N, C-alpha and C positions, 0 to 999 in steps of 0.2 A: 504494499500499500504506500502510496506517495503522500507525504504530509502536505497540508494545505500550503499554498504559496502562489507564486506567479505562474501563469500559463502563457507562454509566448506563442501566439498564432502566427504561422508563417504561410502566407498565401502568395503564389507567384504564377504568372502566365508569360509565355514566350512563344514566338513563332518557331515551329519545327519544320525544316525543309525535308520532307519525305518524298522521294522520287519526283522532285521538281514541283511539288504541290505544297504551297504554304499551308500549314495547319497549325492552329493554336493549341498549345499544351497548357493545361491548368493543373497546379499541384497545391495541396494544402496539407499541413501537418501541425501538430502542437508539440511543444516541449514543456514538460512540467519542471519548473525550477523553483523549488520550495525555499531556498535560502537567499536572502537579499541583504545588501549593505548599501544604504543610500546616504549621501553626504551633500549638504548644501552650504553655500557660502555666498559672498557678494558676487562672485563670478558666475555662479550657476549651480547646477546639480550634476553630480556624478553618481554612478551606481553600478552594481553588479548583481545579476540574478544568476544563481548557481544551482546546479543539480545536486543530487544526494548520493554521490559516489562513495562507496564504503571504503575505498582505499586512499582517500584523501586527494584523489586526482579529480579532474573535471570530465570524467568519462560520460556523465549524463548531460553535459553541456554547460555552457556559460554564455551569457549575453551581458556585455558591459555597455554603458552609455554615458554620454555627456550632453547636457542641455544648457545652452546659454541663459543667463539670468533674464535677458529681455525676450527669450523664446524665439530669437531670430534663427537659431540653428540648433540641430540635434544630430548627434552621431551615434549609431548603434553598431557594435561589433559582435558578430555571431561566431560561435565555435560550438556547434551542436553536431557531434559525431554522427555520421551516416545520414545527416539531413542537410545542413547548410554551414558554410564558413564564409566569412567576408564582412563587408561593411556597407551600411546604408547611411547616407547623409541627407538630411532634410534642411532646406533653406527656405525660410518664410517668404511667401510671395509679397510683392509690393502692395501696400494697403492693408495687410493683415498683421502688422507688427504688434498692434495693441489689441489683439483679439480677446485676451484674458482681462476680466474686469480689474481695474486699477485701484478700486476701493470697495469697502463693504457695501456702500450705497449702490454702486454699479452692480454688485453681485445679487442684490435683493430680488431682481426680476426672476431669476431662475437659480436659486442658491444651490440646489442639488446638482446642477450641471456645470458648476463653475470651472472645473478642470476637465470637462469631457473632451474637448478638442483644443488643447493649448496651442497647437500649430494647425489651424483649420485648412490653410492652403499653402502648399510648399512645393518647391522643385525638389525632386528626389534624384540622387545619384547613387547607383548601386553597383557594387563589385562583389558578386556572390558566386559561389560554386555550390551547386546542388548535388547531393549524394556523393560527397567526397569519400575517397577510399583511404 
């Protein structure tokens, strides 16, 4: 049984060229990462979601991340054996820099959803390898 913790959902789609016919491939998987360490300071947020490997290694996977304090950029590093390794960088689109409420008064409209989409629109750059050996 996996203890409660973070589940990282990994959803990807890409064009696969099979016999000169472009065909889209869609893949989805989850990684249960029950241990986390998250630190915040004036520069932003850093964290690690880690699996529950019995040998002290990260055999079950690890995802580390950094988020800028102004939410303009987030970087996620994946190392989930047999699923995905690599990096995704999100850079906030122009006009969405202040998407998160800046005060308690601004958050009163929908207080439950304050952090639902901290970077609502972003350009994504991904360098990922799926099913690494």
